[in-house]
C-alpha positions as CSV (number, residue, x, y, z in Angstrom):
1,X,-17.9,-16.1,-29.2
2,X,-15.5,-13.6,-27.6
3,X,-11.8,-13.9,-28.5
4,X,-9.2,-11.5,-27.0
5,X,-5.6,-12.1,-28.0
6,X,-2.5,-10.3,-26.8
7,X,-4.2,-6.9,-26.4
8,X,-2.2,-4.0,-25.1
9,X,-3.3,-0.5,-24.2
10,X,-1.3,2.4,-22.8
11,X,-2.4,5.9,-21.7
12,X,0.7,8.0,-21.9
13,X,3.3,6.4,-19.8
14,X,0.8,4.1,-18.1
15,X,0.5,0.6,-19.4
16,X,-3.2,-0.3,-18.6
17,X,-3.4,-3.7,-20.3
18,X,-0.4,-5.8,-21.1
19,X,-0.8,-8.6,-23.6
20,X,-4.0,-10.1,-22.2
21,X,-5.5,-13.1,-23.9
22,X,-8.6,-15.2,-23.2
23,X,-11.7,-16.5,-24.9
24,X,-15.3,-16.8,-23.8
25,X,-17.5,-19.6,-25.3
26,X,-21.0,-19.1,-26.5
27,X,-23.5,-19.2,-23.6
28,X,-20.7,-18.8,-21.0
29,X,-20.6,-16.2,-18.2
30,X,-17.0,-15.0,-17.8
31,X,-15.9,-12.7,-15.0
32,X,-12.9,-10.3,-14.8
33,X,-11.7,-9.6,-11.3
34,X,-8.9,-7.3,-10.2
35,X,-8.1,-4.3,-8.0
36,X,-8.8,-0.8,-9.1
37,X,-6.6,0.1,-12.1
38,X,-6.0,-3.5,-13.0
39,X,-7.3,-3.0,-16.6
40,X,-10.8,-4.5,-16.3
41,X,-12.8,-1.5,-17.7
42,X,-10.2,-0.9,-20.4
43,X,-10.6,-4.4,-21.7
44,X,-14.4,-3.9,-21.9
45,X,-13.9,-0.6,-23.7
46,X,-11.6,-2.3,-26.3
47,X,-14.0,-5.1,-26.9
48,X,-17.0,-2.7,-27.3
49,X,-15.4,-0.2,-29.7
50,X,-15.0,2.6,-27.1
51,X,-11.2,2.6,-27.5
52,X,-8.7,0.9,-29.9
53,X,-6.1,-1.6,-28.7
54,X,-2.5,-0.5,-29.3
55,X,-1.7,-4.2,-30.3
56,X,-3.5,-7.5,-30.4
57,X,-7.1,-8.0,-31.4
58,X,-10.6,-8.5,-30.1
59,X,-13.2,-10.6,-32.1
60,X,-16.9,-11.0,-31.5
61,X,-18.3,-14.1,-33.2
62,X,-15.3,-14.1,-35.5
63,X,-15.6,-10.4,-36.4
64,X,-12.6,-8.1,-35.6
65,X,-13.9,-5.1,-33.7
66,X,-11.5,-2.7,-35.5
67,X,-12.0,-4.1,-39.0
68,X,-15.8,-4.2,-39.0
69,X,-17.2,-2.2,-36.1
70,X,-20.7,-1.9,-37.5
71,X,-21.1,-5.7,-37.7
72,X,-19.8,-6.0,-34.1
73,X,-22.3,-3.4,-32.8
74,X,-25.1,-5.6,-34.1
75,X,-23.8,-8.5,-32.0
76,X,-23.2,-6.8,-28.6
77,X,-25.0,-5.1,-25.8
78,X,-23.3,-3.0,-23.1
79,X,-24.1,-2.0,-19.6
80,X,-21.6,0.7,-18.7
81,X,-20.2,1.4,-15.2
82,X,-21.5,4.9,-15.4
83,X,-25.3,5.6,-15.5
84,X,-26.0,7.3,-18.8
85,X,-29.8,7.1,-18.8
86,X,-31.8,10.2,-19.6
87,X,-33.4,10.7,-16.2
88,X,-35.9,13.2,-17.5
89,X,-37.6,10.6,-19.7
90,X,-39.6,7.6,-18.8
91,X,-38.2,4.0,-18.9
92,X,-40.2,3.4,-22.1
93,X,-38.9,6.6,-23.7
94,X,-35.3,5.7,-22.9
95,X,-35.6,2.4,-24.7
96,X,-37.6,3.8,-27.5
97,X,-35.0,6.4,-28.4
98,X,-32.1,3.9,-28.0
99,X,-33.9,1.4,-30.2
100,X,-34.6,4.0,-32.9
101,X,-31.0,5.2,-33.0
102,X,-29.8,1.6,-33.3
103,X,-32.5,0.7,-35.9
104,X,-33.9,-2.1,-33.8
105,X,-36.7,-3.9,-35.7
106,X,-40.1,-4.8,-34.1
107,X,-39.1,-2.2,-31.5
108,X,-42.2,-1.9,-29.4
109,X,-42.4,-5.7,-29.0
110,X,-38.8,-5.9,-28.0
111,X,-39.1,-3.0,-25.5
112,X,-42.0,-4.9,-23.8
113,X,-39.9,-8.1,-23.7
114,X,-36.8,-6.3,-22.3
115,X,-38.7,-4.4,-19.6
116,X,-40.5,-7.6,-18.6
117,X,-37.2,-9.5,-18.4
118,X,-35.9,-6.9,-15.9
119,X,-39.3,-6.7,-14.1
120,X,-39.9,-3.0,-15.0
121,X,-42.8,-3.3,-17.4
122,X,-45.2,-2.0,-14.7
123,X,-43.0,1.1,-14.4
124,X,-42.6,1.7,-18.1
125,X,-44.3,5.2,-17.9
126,X,-42.5,6.3,-14.8
127,X,-39.8,9.0,-15.1
128,X,-36.3,7.5,-14.5
129,X,-35.3,10.3,-12.1
130,X,-37.7,8.8,-9.6
131,X,-36.1,5.3,-9.9
132,X,-34.0,3.7,-7.2
133,X,-30.4,2.9,-8.0
134,X,-31.3,-0.8,-8.5
135,X,-34.1,0.1,-10.9
136,X,-31.8,2.2,-12.9
137,X,-29.2,-0.6,-13.2
138,X,-32.0,-2.9,-14.3
139,X,-33.1,-0.4,-17.0
140,X,-29.5,-0.2,-18.2
141,X,-29.6,-3.9,-18.6
142,X,-32.9,-3.8,-20.4
143,X,-31.5,-1.3,-22.8
144,X,-28.5,-3.5,-23.5
145,X,-30.9,-6.5,-24.2
146,X,-33.0,-4.5,-26.6
147,X,-31.2,-5.4,-29.9
148,X,-31.1,-9.1,-28.7
149,X,-27.3,-9.2,-28.7
150,X,-25.3,-12.4,-28.9
151,X,-22.7,-11.1,-26.4
152,X,-23.4,-8.9,-23.4
153,X,-20.8,-6.8,-21.7
154,X,-21.5,-5.8,-18.1
155,X,-19.0,-3.4,-16.5
156,X,-19.6,-3.5,-12.7
157,X,-23.3,-4.3,-13.1
158,X,-24.3,-4.2,-9.5
159,X,-22.0,-1.3,-8.4
160,X,-23.5,0.7,-5.5
161,X,-26.4,-1.6,-4.8
162,X,-27.3,-3.0,-1.4
163,X,-27.1,-6.8,-1.0
164,X,-30.8,-7.5,-1.5
165,X,-31.1,-5.5,-4.7
166,X,-27.8,-7.0,-5.9
167,X,-29.3,-10.5,-5.4
168,X,-32.3,-9.5,-7.5
169,X,-30.1,-8.3,-10.3
170,X,-28.1,-11.6,-10.2
171,X,-31.4,-13.5,-10.8
172,X,-32.0,-11.5,-13.9
173,X,-28.4,-12.2,-15.2
174,X,-29.0,-15.9,-14.5
175,X,-32.1,-15.7,-16.7
176,X,-30.0,-14.2,-19.5
177,X,-27.5,-17.0,-19.1
178,X,-30.3,-19.6,-19.3
179,X,-31.4,-17.9,-22.6
180,X,-28.0,-18.8,-24.0
181,X,-26.3,-15.4,-24.3
182,X,-22.6,-15.0,-23.8
183,X,-21.8,-12.6,-20.9
184,X,-18.5,-10.9,-20.0
185,X,-18.6,-9.0,-16.8
186,X,-16.2,-7.1,-14.6
187,X,-16.9,-6.9,-10.8
188,X,-15.4,-5.9,-7.5
189,X,-17.7,-8.3,-5.7
190,X,-16.2,-11.7,-5.2
191,X,-19.6,-13.2,-4.3
192,X,-20.9,-11.9,-7.7
193,X,-18.2,-13.9,-9.6
194,X,-18.9,-17.0,-7.5
195,X,-22.6,-16.8,-8.0
196,X,-22.7,-16.1,-11.7
197,X,-19.5,-17.0,-13.5
198,X,-18.5,-20.3,-15.2
199,X,-14.9,-19.0,-15.3
200,X,-13.0,-16.1,-13.8
201,X,-9.9,-14.3,-15.0
202,X,-7.9,-12.4,-12.4
203,X,-6.0,-9.2,-13.4
204,X,-3.2,-7.4,-11.6
205,X,-1.3,-4.4,-13.0
206,X,-2.7,-5.0,-16.5
207,X,-1.7,-8.6,-16.8
208,X,-3.9,-11.7,-16.6
209,X,-2.4,-13.7,-13.7
210,X,-4.9,-16.5,-13.3
211,X,-7.8,-18.0,-15.3
212,X,-10.0,-20.9,-14.2
213,X,-13.3,-21.9,-12.6
214,X,-14.0,-20.3,-9.2
215,X,-13.8,-23.7,-7.6
216,X,-10.5,-24.6,-9.2
217,X,-9.0,-21.2,-8.3
218,X,-10.0,-21.8,-4.7
219,X,-8.6,-25.3,-4.7
220,X,-5.4,-24.1,-6.2
221,X,-4.9,-21.9,-3.1
222,X,-5.9,-24.7,-0.7
223,X,-9.1,-26.3,0.5
224,X,-8.8,-24.9,4.0
225,X,-7.3,-21.9,5.7
226,X,-6.0,-21.5,9.3
227,X,-6.5,-18.0,10.6
228,X,-5.0,-16.4,13.7
229,X,-4.7,-12.9,15.0
230,X,-1.5,-11.6,16.7
231,X,-1.1,-9.2,19.5
232,X,-1.1,-6.2,17.1
233,X,-4.4,-7.3,15.6
234,X,-2.8,-8.5,12.3
235,X,-4.5,-11.4,10.6
236,X,-2.2,-14.4,9.6
237,X,-3.4,-17.1,7.2
238,X,-2.0,-20.5,6.4
239,X,-3.5,-22.4,3.4
240,X,-3.7,-26.1,3.6
241,X,-4.6,-28.8,1.1
242,X,-6.6,-31.0,3.5
243,X,-8.5,-30.6,6.7
244,X,-6.0,-32.9,8.4
245,X,-3.2,-30.6,7.4
246,X,-5.2,-27.6,8.6
247,X,-5.9,-29.2,12.0
248,X,-2.2,-30.1,12.4
249,X,-1.2,-26.5,11.6
250,X,-3.8,-25.2,14.1
251,X,-2.6,-27.6,16.8
252,X,0.9,-26.0,17.0
253,X,-0.5,-22.5,17.4
254,X,-0.7,-20.9,20.9
255,X,-3.0,-18.1,19.8
256,X,-6.8,-17.9,19.1
257,X,-7.4,-19.6,15.7
258,X,-10.1,-20.8,13.4
259,X,-10.1,-23.3,10.5
260,X,-12.5,-22.7,7.6
261,X,-12.9,-23.6,4.0
262,X,-11.2,-21.3,1.5
263,X,-13.2,-18.9,-0.7
264,X,-12.6,-17.3,-4.1
265,X,-11.7,-14.1,-2.2
266,X,-8.9,-16.0,-0.4
267,X,-7.6,-17.1,-3.8
268,X,-7.9,-13.6,-5.1
269,X,-6.0,-12.0,-2.2
270,X,-3.4,-14.7,-2.3
271,X,-2.8,-14.2,-6.0
272,X,-2.8,-10.4,-6.1
273,X,-1.7,-9.6,-2.5
274,X,-4.2,-6.8,-2.7
275,X,-7.8,-6.4,-1.4
276,X,-10.5,-5.5,-3.9
277,X,-11.3,-1.8,-3.9
278,X,-7.9,-0.7,-2.6
């Protein structure tokens, strides 16, 4: 459904995306992880016609985004990182104007369906300015769903939300996955990728350095990690393939230690040597 091949993008002397290639199958949820500046949002922008790649190509359902942008627009929905809703209008009015501009057929029925999907139908006549951050993110998602896109692009969909509201948004995204839509999302939240994504690509300095399922990426790093803290408060980690190896490693340490199962975040940090958000 989504095919990205050897795309490059520079901004002046800065190489933002360096020959990145991957594909996303129909009905799959695919996540892009990476530190700030890794190229996640730039890839989304190239795939959704907001900027042109310097080299390589992006295709949606076999259609090249630069050769037939109108056909691509009919196939995609986008939730941007920035909130660009009209806050002086109601939720319904926001979707109505968007749908009219994009010539969405059976518009009123689709507005009702989209608002019910994100559980905002009862607030359809409320002015967006009075919405919480979580409600506004859900309305952005409803707007993206309005034309019934085959592929949905979510750029940091739960940015700035507290854990409870974020969990509610995840439930809605799971519904979308069950409906069979293809989803490409970027996120800083490792738990979000673990909870939603069939596969994950990890970016660092514009390059794709790993691509696999969350479980396989975790296992590649090691099933268990032995953690200890030195006298300066610095955390040390040793990754081990089996619990027996981990317990043997822990046995030779003279400091306070703990043994635990590895997580996707461990794999991310081990691969990039950078923490998310830094």
